[in-house]
Every structure is written in structure tokens, then in C-alpha cells.
C-alpha positions in Angstrom: 0.0 0.0 0.0 1.5 3.4 -1.0 2.0 6.5 1.2 -0.9 8.9 1.4 0.2 12.3 0.4 -1.0 15.5 2.0 -1.9 18.2 -0.5 -3.0 21.0 1.9 0.1 23.1 1.5 1.8 21.8 -1.7 -0.7 23.3 -4.2 -0.6 26.8 -2.6 2.6 27.5 -4.5 2.2 29.9 -7.4 2.1 28.3 -10.8 3.0 30.4 -13.8 1.3 28.8 -16.9 1.7 30.0 -20.4 1.3 28.7 -24.0 4.5 28.0 -25.9 3.9 28.0 -29.7 7.5 26.9 -30.2 6.9 23.8 -28.0 3.2 23.4 -28.9 2.2 23.0 -25.3 1.5 24.7 -22.0 4.6 25.3 -19.9 4.4 25.6 -16.1 6.9 27.1 -13.8 6.6 27.0 -10.0 8.8 29.9 -9.1 8.8 29.4 -5.4 10.4 26.0 -5.9 13.6 26.6 -7.8 13.8 24.5 -11.0 10.3 23.0 -10.6 8.8 23.1 -14.1 6.7 20.9 -16.3 4.4 21.0 -19.3 1.2 19.6 -20.7 -0.7 19.4 -24.0 -3.8 21.0 -22.4 -4.2 23.4 -19.6 -5.7 20.7 -17.4 -2.8 18.3 -18.2 -0.3 21.1 -17.4 -1.9 21.7 -14.0 -2.0 18.0 -13.3 1.6 17.6 -14.2 2.5 20.7 -12.1 0.8 19.1 -9.1 2.8 15.9 -9.7 6.0 18.0 -10.0 5.3 19.8 -6.8 4.6 16.5 -5.0 7.9 15.1 -6.3 9.8 18.3 -5.4 8.4 18.2 -1.8 9.2 14.5 -1.4 12.7 15.0 -2.6 13.2 17.8 0.0 11.8 15.5 2.7 14.0 12.6 1.6 17.1 14.7 1.9 16.1 16.3 5.2 15.9 19.7 3.7 13.4 22.4 4.8 10.2 22.7 2.8 9.6 26.4 1.7 6.4 27.8 3.1 4.2 29.1 0.1 4.3 32.8 -0.2 0.5 32.7 -0.1 0.7 31.5 3.5 3.4 33.8 4.7 2.7 36.9 6.8 4.2 40.1 5.6 4.8 43.1 7.9 4.7 45.7 5.2 8.2 46.8 6.2 11.1 46.5 3.7 14.6 47.4 4.9 16.1 49.1 1.9 19.4 50.7 1.1 19.5 53.0 -1.9 21.9 55.5 -3.4 21.9 58.6 -1.2 21.3 60.8 -4.3 18.2 58.8 -5.2 17.0 59.0 -1.6 17.3 62.8 -1.7 15.5 63.0 -5.1 12.7 60.8 -3.8 12.4 62.9 -0.6 12.1 66.1 -2.7 9.5 64.6 -5.0 7.5 63.3 -2.0 7.6 66.7 -0.4 6.5 68.4 -3.6 3.5 66.0 -3.7 2.8 66.6 0.0 3.3 62.9 0.9 5.6 61.1 3.3 8.5 59.4 1.6 7.0 56.0 2.4 3.6 56.9 0.9 5.3 58.4 -2.2 7.4 55.2 -2.8 4.4 53.0 -2.1 2.3 54.9 -4.7 5.1 54.5 -7.3 5.5 50.8 -6.6 1.8 50.2 -7.0 1.8 51.9 -10.4 4.7 49.8 -11.6 3.3 46.4 -10.5 
């Protein structure tokens, strides 16, 4: 009798799926698990293969006694990013924030939201 696999965390990893005309199939990358990639002839097959690849990746980590990365979807984020930047850029951003009547944090947050 085989081992029963737990799928409660494994499929919470992000799957980037896109059609490749060159390969004539859907390609899947699981960016949170370095090197975890697969493909499928249909979208459904690609997702099924991705789940199998995630299972294999997680089992490989367990077998080698390595830590299993917590999916980003389950991680808590504080909203704080320690950041070091060029002092001249810091000054320029502070000036622009002041001109717009915003705090430096709010100014940078607004710019990041626009670019994502």
C-alpha cells in the first residue's frame, strides 16, 4: 500500500502557466520551488503535471532532510522593507515626496503600486 500524500500546502505554491507556440504545449513554472517546471498538451494536463512535479519536489526535499519552503500565499508580511539605496536617489525621492505633499514611504508605495 502506498503512502498517502498531504496536499493541503503543496498546491498553494504559485504556478505560472503559459502557452508556448514553439513547444506546442503549455509550460508551467513553480517559481517558489527553484527548478520546478513541467508542461502539458492541455491546460488541465499542465496543471495535473505541475501538481505531480510539486509532489515530487516536496518528497525530494523531505527525503534529503531539507526544509520545505512555506508558500508565499501562507506567509505573513509586515509591510516593512529594509532598503538601502543610493543617497542621491534618496534625496531626489524625498524632494518629490515633499512636492506632492506625501511622506517618503507613501510616495514610494504609490510609485510601486503603479509599476506592479
